[in-house]
N, C-alpha and C positions, 0 to 999 in steps of 0.2 A: 149320762143324760144331763147332769147338771152343767157340765162343760159346754154341751151343745146349747143349752139355754143361755148361758153367759155369752157365748159367741153370737147367738142371735140377738141378744140384747145389745151387745156392742155394735153390731151391724146396724141395728135399728137406730141407735143413738148417733152413729156416724153419718147416717143419711141426712141430707139437708132438706128441710121442708121450706117451701116458699110458694108464693102466688105465681100464676101464669106470667104476669107482667115481670116479676122479679126473675123468673126462669129465663124468659127471652132476653131481658137486659143482661143477665149473667152470660148467656150464650153469646151475645153480640159483643159485649164490652169487657167483661171481667175474665172469663175463662181463657180466651185467646192470649191475654196479657200474662196470666199465670203460666200458661204453657211456654210462652216466649221467654219469660224470665227464668223459668226452670231449665229450659234448653240452653240459654246463654251461660248459666252457672255450670251446668253439666259440661258444655263444650270447653269452657275456660279451664276447668279442672282436668278435663281429658288431655288438653295440651300440656298442662303441668305434669301430669302422670307420664305421658309419653316422652317428654323431653327431660325430665328432672330426676328420674329414679336412679340412684347410684347402683352400681353392679352388685355390691354386697347385699342389697335388699332382695335382689332377684335370685342369686345363687349363694347360699351359705353352706359352710361345711357342717358335718354332723355335730361338731363340738361347739359351733357358734350359736349364739342366741339370736334368733331372727325377730325383728320387730316390724310391725306393719307401720309404714310411714303415715302420719296423720293425713297427708294429702290423698292417699289412697282410700282412706276411710271416708273422707269428705267427698271424693269422687263417687264412690259406691252409693253414698246417701243421696247425692245430687242426681245420680242416674235413676235411682228408684223414685225419687220425687218427680223427675221429668216424666218418666213412664206412667206414673200414677196420674199426674195432671193431664197427660195426653189421652189416657184411657177415659178419664172423666169427661173430657171435651168430646171425644168420639161418642161416648154414651149419651151425652146431652144432645148432640146433633141427631142421633137416631131417634131419640125421644121427641125432639122438635119435629122431625119428619112425620112421625105418627100423629102428633097434635095437628100439624098443618093439613095433613090428609083428611082430617075430620071435618074441615071446613067445606061446606057444600057450595057456597058462592064462589064462582071461579075468579072473580076479581079479588076477593079477600084472600083466596088461596094464592093467587099470583103475587100479591103484595107481600104476604108473609114469607113465601118461598124466596122471593128475590131479596128481601131484606135480611132474613136470618139464615138461609141455607146457602145463598149465593153471595152474601155480604155486599150487596149493592148499596150505594149511597142513595139518599132520598131523592136527590135530583135525577139520578139515572132512572130510578123507578118511575118518577113523574113523567119524564120524557118518553120512556119506553112504552108506558101504558096510555099515553096521550091524555093526561089529566090537564085540564085547563087551569085548575087551581090547586096549589099545594095543600090548601085547607081541606079540599075534598078528599085527597089521598090520605091525609092524616085522619080524617073522620072514618074512612073505610078501615084503616089500620086499627083504630080504636074499637070499631065494631067487631072486628075479627078477634081482638083480644077479649072483648066482653063476651063474645060467643064461647070462646074457649074457657073463660073463667066460670061461666055458668055450668059447663060440663065438668070442670076440674077445679074444685074449691082450693085444693092444696096439692102441690106437686112435690114429689120426693124422688131423688135419684141417688 
């Protein structure tokens, strides 16, 4: 029972708490970069592992001492990091979908969906939704964030 409490405490501490604005900023700007960097590192090490492992590391006799090449350890660590960051991003997208679906106003819903789920640029959203003024679109975006902030004071994932 004590171990379970410690694990739950660790999980609780590991969760990131933030505001709705911070959550959507991280979804749009931060987490995709983390995933890309982790994938690049993983792919680079994957190439090294596939092309640079000497034969004695793969097949050793029963009398030989086998060592794990450092690049293999780095590769496994990078792979785990990439998969963790990718899962985190996917989890954030699902959570964002649920938040955006809470918006009753169809224009607010459309702007948030286009910006954060479809990754559209502000100009594309402005033209697609026939906004005469950029300022109007940004005001509606702010009101959508304000509405979600009232419902969710703090977000954790």
